C-alpha positions as CSV (number, residue, x, y, z in Angstrom):
1,M,11.4,13.2,-20.3
2,R,9.5,16.4,-20.7
3,N,9.9,19.3,-18.2
4,L,7.3,19.8,-15.5
5,D,6.0,23.1,-13.9
6,T,7.6,24.2,-10.7
7,I,6.4,21.9,-7.9
8,N,6.1,23.4,-4.4
9,G,8.8,26.0,-5.1
10,R,11.3,23.6,-6.6
11,S,12.6,23.9,-10.1
12,A,11.4,21.8,-13.0
13,E,14.8,20.2,-13.0
14,F,14.2,18.7,-9.6
15,A,10.8,17.4,-10.7
16,A,12.5,15.6,-13.6
17,E,15.1,14.2,-11.2
18,A,12.2,13.0,-9.0
19,M,10.8,11.1,-12.0
20,A,14.2,9.6,-12.7
21,R,14.2,8.3,-9.1
22,V,10.8,6.6,-9.6
23,D,12.0,5.0,-12.8
24,R,15.2,3.7,-11.0
25,L,13.0,2.3,-8.3
26,Q,10.7,0.6,-10.7
27,R,13.5,-0.9,-12.7
28,G,15.2,-2.2,-9.6
29,I,12.1,-4.0,-8.3
30,E,11.3,-5.4,-11.7
31,T,14.7,-7.3,-11.7
32,V,13.0,-9.4,-9.0
33,I,9.2,-9.2,-9.9
34,K,9.0,-10.2,-13.5
35,G,6.1,-9.3,-15.8
36,K,4.1,-7.3,-13.3
37,P,4.8,-3.6,-14.1
38,E,1.3,-2.5,-12.9
39,A,1.7,-4.1,-9.5
40,V,5.1,-2.6,-9.1
41,R,3.9,0.9,-10.1
42,L,1.0,0.8,-7.7
43,A,3.4,-0.2,-4.9
44,I,5.5,2.8,-5.7
45,V,2.4,5.0,-5.8
46,T,1.5,3.9,-2.3
47,L,5.0,4.6,-1.1
48,I,5.3,8.1,-2.4
49,A,1.7,8.9,-1.5
50,G,2.5,8.1,2.1
51,G,0.1,5.2,2.4
52,H,0.2,1.5,3.3
53,L,-0.2,-1.4,0.9
54,L,-2.1,-4.7,1.2
55,V,-1.2,-7.4,-1.2
56,E,-3.8,-10.2,-1.4
57,D,-3.4,-13.3,-3.5
58,V,-3.0,-17.0,-3.4
59,P,0.2,-18.5,-1.9
60,G,3.4,-18.5,-4.1
61,V,2.8,-15.7,-6.5
62,G,5.3,-13.3,-5.0
63,K,3.4,-11.2,-2.4
64,T,6.2,-11.3,0.1
65,T,8.9,-11.0,-2.6
66,L,7.3,-7.8,-3.8
67,A,7.4,-6.3,-0.3
68,Q,10.9,-7.5,0.3
69,A,12.1,-6.1,-3.1
70,L,10.6,-2.7,-2.3
71,A,12.3,-2.7,1.1
72,R,15.7,-3.7,-0.3
73,A,15.5,-1.0,-2.9
74,L,15.1,1.7,-0.2
75,D,18.1,2.6,2.0
76,C,15.9,2.5,5.1
77,S,15.4,0.3,8.2
78,F,13.3,-2.8,7.6
79,Q,11.6,-5.3,9.8
80,R,9.6,-8.4,8.9
81,V,6.9,-9.8,11.2
82,Q,5.5,-13.3,10.4
83,F,2.0,-13.2,11.7
84,T,0.8,-16.3,13.4
85,S,-2.1,-17.3,15.6
86,D,0.0,-17.0,18.8
87,L,1.5,-13.6,18.1
88,L,0.9,-11.0,20.8
89,P,0.4,-7.2,20.3
90,S,3.6,-6.7,22.3
91,D,5.5,-8.8,19.8
92,V,4.6,-6.1,17.2
93,I,4.7,-2.7,19.0
94,G,7.1,-3.5,21.9
95,L,6.8,-3.5,25.7
96,S,8.4,-2.1,28.9
97,V,10.8,-4.5,30.6
98,Y,11.9,-4.1,34.2
99,N,15.6,-3.6,34.7
100,Q,16.5,-5.1,38.1
101,H,20.0,-3.4,38.2
102,A,18.7,0.1,37.4
103,G,15.3,-0.5,39.2
104,I,13.3,1.0,36.4
105,F,11.2,-0.1,33.4
106,E,13.0,0.2,30.1
107,W,11.1,0.6,26.8
108,K,11.9,-2.1,24.3
109,P,10.6,-1.1,20.8
110,G,9.1,-3.8,18.7
111,P,9.6,-4.4,15.0
112,V,7.0,-1.8,14.0
113,F,9.7,0.8,14.7
114,A,11.2,0.7,11.3
115,N,10.8,2.7,8.0
116,V,9.4,-0.4,6.2
117,V,7.4,-3.0,8.0
118,L,6.5,-6.2,6.3
119,A,3.4,-7.7,8.0
120,D,3.5,-11.2,6.4
121,E,0.2,-13.1,6.3
122,I,-1.4,-10.5,8.5
123,N,-4.8,-12.3,8.5
124,R,-3.3,-15.4,10.1
125,T,-3.2,-13.7,13.5
126,T,-6.0,-12.9,15.9
127,P,-8.0,-9.6,15.7
128,K,-6.4,-8.5,19.0
129,T,-2.9,-8.6,17.4
130,Q,-4.2,-7.1,14.1
131,S,-5.5,-4.1,16.0
132,A,-2.0,-3.4,17.4
133,L,-1.2,-1.8,14.0
134,L,-4.2,0.5,13.9
135,E,-2.6,3.5,15.7
136,A,0.7,3.0,14.0
137,M,-0.8,3.0,10.5
138,A,-3.2,5.9,11.1
139,E,-1.1,8.3,13.3
140,R,2.5,7.1,12.8
141,Q,2.9,6.6,16.6
142,V,2.4,4.0,19.3
143,T,0.9,4.6,22.7
144,V,1.9,2.1,25.5
145,E,1.2,2.5,29.2
146,G,0.3,6.2,28.7
147,F,3.5,7.1,26.8
148,T,3.5,7.9,23.1
149,H,6.4,6.8,20.9
150,L,6.8,8.3,17.5
151,L,7.6,6.1,14.5
152,P,10.4,6.9,12.1
153,A,9.7,8.7,8.8
154,P,9.1,7.6,6.2
155,F,6.9,4.8,7.5
156,I,5.0,2.2,5.4
157,V,3.3,-1.1,6.3
158,L,3.5,-3.7,3.5
159,A,1.0,-6.4,4.5
160,T,0.3,-9.7,2.7
161,Q,-2.7,-11.9,3.2
162,N,-4.1,-15.1,1.7
163,P,-7.7,-15.0,0.5
164,I,-10.2,-15.2,3.4
165,E,-11.6,-18.4,1.8
166,H,-8.3,-20.2,2.8
167,H,-8.1,-22.2,6.1
168,G,-6.6,-20.7,9.2
169,T,-7.4,-17.0,8.4
170,Y,-9.0,-14.3,10.4
171,P,-10.7,-11.7,8.1
172,L,-9.4,-8.2,8.6
173,P,-12.1,-5.9,10.1
174,E,-13.3,-3.0,8.1
175,S,-11.5,-0.5,10.4
176,Q,-8.2,-2.3,9.6
177,L,-8.8,-2.5,5.9
178,D,-9.6,1.2,5.8
179,R,-6.1,2.0,6.9
180,F,-4.6,0.5,3.7
181,M,-4.4,3.0,0.9
182,L,-4.3,0.4,-1.8
183,R,-5.0,-3.3,-2.1
184,L,-3.6,-5.2,-5.1
185,R,-3.3,-8.7,-6.4
186,I,-0.3,-9.8,-8.3
187,G,-1.7,-12.8,-10.2
188,Y,0.1,-15.5,-12.0
189,P,2.9,-14.4,-14.4
190,D,2.7,-15.0,-18.1
191,I,4.7,-17.9,-19.6
192,A,7.5,-15.6,-20.8
193,A,7.9,-14.0,-17.4
194,E,7.8,-17.3,-15.6
195,R,10.4,-18.8,-18.0
196,Q,12.7,-15.9,-17.3
197,M,12.2,-16.4,-13.6
198,L,13.4,-20.0,-13.9
199,R,16.5,-18.9,-15.9
200,D,17.3,-16.2,-13.3
201,R,17.4,-18.9,-10.6
202,E,19.0,-21.6,-12.8
203,Y,22.3,-21.6,-10.8
204,N,20.7,-21.1,-7.4
205,H,20.9,-17.3,-7.8
206,N,18.4,-15.2,-6.1
207,P,17.8,-11.8,-7.8
208,L,16.5,-10.4,-4.5
209,E,20.0,-10.7,-2.9
210,A,21.5,-8.8,-5.8
211,L,19.1,-5.9,-5.4
212,G,20.7,-2.9,-3.6
213,P,19.3,0.4,-2.4
214,V,18.4,2.9,-5.2
215,M,16.6,5.5,-3.1
216,S,17.2,6.9,0.4
217,G,14.6,7.8,3.1
218,A,15.3,11.5,2.6
219,E,14.5,11.1,-1.1
220,V,11.2,9.3,-0.3
221,L,10.2,12.2,1.9
222,E,11.1,14.7,-0.9
223,L,8.9,12.7,-3.3
224,Q,6.0,12.6,-0.8
225,E,6.3,16.4,-0.4
226,S,6.2,16.8,-4.2
227,V,3.1,14.6,-4.5
228,S,1.1,17.0,-2.4
229,A,1.7,19.8,-4.9
230,V,0.3,18.0,-7.9
231,S,-2.7,19.9,-9.1
232,V,-6.2,18.4,-9.2
233,D,-8.9,20.3,-11.2
234,D,-12.2,21.0,-9.5
235,A,-13.9,19.0,-12.2
236,L,-11.9,16.0,-11.2
237,V,-12.7,16.5,-7.5
238,E,-16.4,16.5,-8.5
239,Y,-15.9,13.3,-10.5
240,L,-14.3,11.6,-7.6
241,M,-17.1,12.8,-5.2
242,R,-19.8,11.4,-7.6
243,I,-18.1,8.0,-7.5
244,V,-17.9,8.1,-3.7
245,S,-21.5,9.2,-3.4
246,A,-22.6,6.4,-5.7
247,T,-21.0,3.8,-3.4
248,R,-22.9,5.3,-0.4
249,D,-26.2,5.4,-2.2
250,S,-26.0,2.0,-4.0
251,E,-28.5,-0.6,-2.8
252,M,-26.0,-3.3,-3.6
253,L,-23.6,-2.1,-0.9
254,D,-24.1,-2.2,2.9
255,L,-21.0,-0.1,3.4
256,G,-19.8,2.7,1.1
257,V,-16.5,4.5,0.9
258,S,-15.4,6.4,4.0
259,P,-13.9,9.9,4.0
260,R,-10.5,8.3,4.6
261,G,-11.0,6.4,1.4
262,T,-11.9,9.6,-0.5
263,L,-8.6,11.2,0.8
264,A,-6.7,8.0,-0.2
265,L,-7.9,8.1,-3.8
266,F,-7.2,11.8,-4.0
267,R,-3.6,11.4,-2.8
268,A,-3.0,8.3,-4.8
269,A,-4.1,10.0,-8.0
270,Q,-1.6,12.8,-7.3
271,A,1.1,10.2,-6.8
272,L,0.1,8.3,-10.0
273,A,0.2,11.5,-12.0
274,L,3.7,12.3,-10.7
275,T,4.9,8.8,-11.7
276,E,3.5,9.4,-15.2
277,E,5.6,12.6,-15.5
278,R,2.7,15.0,-15.0
279,S,2.2,17.9,-12.6
280,Y,-1.6,17.5,-12.9
281,C,-4.2,14.8,-12.6
282,I,-6.4,13.5,-15.4
283,P,-9.7,11.4,-15.3
284,D,-7.8,8.2,-16.1
285,D,-5.8,8.6,-12.9
286,I,-9.0,8.4,-10.9
287,K,-10.5,5.5,-13.0
288,R,-7.3,3.5,-12.8
289,L,-7.2,3.7,-9.0
290,V,-10.9,3.2,-8.1
291,L,-10.6,-0.6,-7.8
292,P,-7.3,-0.9,-5.9
293,V,-8.2,2.0,-3.5
294,F,-12.0,1.4,-3.0
295,A,-12.7,-2.3,-3.4
296,H,-11.4,-3.4,0.0
297,R,-13.3,-0.5,1.7
298,I,-16.9,-1.4,0.6
299,L,-19.1,-4.2,1.7
300,V,-21.5,-5.9,-0.8
301,S,-25.0,-6.6,0.5
302,T,-25.8,-10.3,1.1
303,R,-28.9,-9.8,-1.0
304,F,-26.7,-9.3,-4.0
305,S,-24.0,-11.9,-3.2
306,S,-23.0,-14.3,-5.9
307,S,-20.6,-17.2,-6.5
308,L,-17.7,-14.7,-6.7
309,R,-15.3,-14.1,-3.9
310,R,-16.0,-11.1,-1.7
311,S,-13.2,-9.0,-3.2
312,E,-14.4,-9.9,-6.8
313,E,-18.0,-8.9,-5.9
314,A,-16.8,-5.5,-4.7
315,E,-14.8,-4.9,-7.8
316,A,-17.8,-5.9,-10.0
317,V,-20.0,-3.4,-8.3
318,L,-17.4,-0.6,-8.5
319,T,-16.9,-1.4,-12.2
320,E,-20.6,-0.8,-12.8
321,I,-20.6,2.4,-10.8
322,I,-17.7,3.8,-12.8
323,K,-19.7,3.1,-16.0
324,T,-22.7,5.1,-14.7
325,V,-20.7,8.2,-13.6
326,S,-20.0,10.7,-16.3
327,V,-16.3,11.5,-17.0
328,P,-15.4,15.2,-17.1
329,L,-14.1,16.4,-20.5
């Protein structure tokens, strides 16, 4: 592992140690999630970039398992919320309960008050309950009855959802989707990985139960601070902005990328560079992240809709945009 330049006043030795932490985290999660190194890496990128992750795929491919593996690998508080159609906002953020003995209302925090929150099948609940997470995800706080309650740090929401074409789902509104830094799909494993998965569970052994913490909350915060010091050349910023402008000017899109999306790609590119043992970004960092960061933020015009799913249509348009934007040398 080659040395890095000093990051944010820290020595190159600390930067190398930070890379070792990322590698340990990746290896730990991959003991559970077989054959999906890119999905695992993007989940780690989201974590150290300070964002939130949306995992969308068909049932049974490991969406919840990926989120649980990441939570178990961190020595942090963890809460899981199974989203259903009858779930209420107070079931997520908490509520004030009257104490008859003391004669006062006492605040009872909900499961959102944890370092890692798994919002399982988030699109199976109503928009009213979905919106309960908006303030928490954007501002790391919850306001109830005029009082603001700060959430713990670090804080990350790992949400899973089934494709909107499935029965019993409520599509997430654009304002909710925009809060997620990345959206990824795991996909089916290859034959070798699935065979190994069977062998790992041959004697009713669950690798998830054997996974222990490999990184503390304090270490996550240190990595997040280091990410912010990764340098991004002006030429790369211009490259990013040309892609963003193309989404806003494209006649194929009714909704382009928001400024929040621009910031998300910028920060995610810094985090990806750090996980690749670099103190600077390169064009490939931007190109590699355009689809997972932007695809869920744009809306394809109905005039150009096809037989593809909505998410696949968005990715097809972004792929064409990337081809038309010149890459800085």
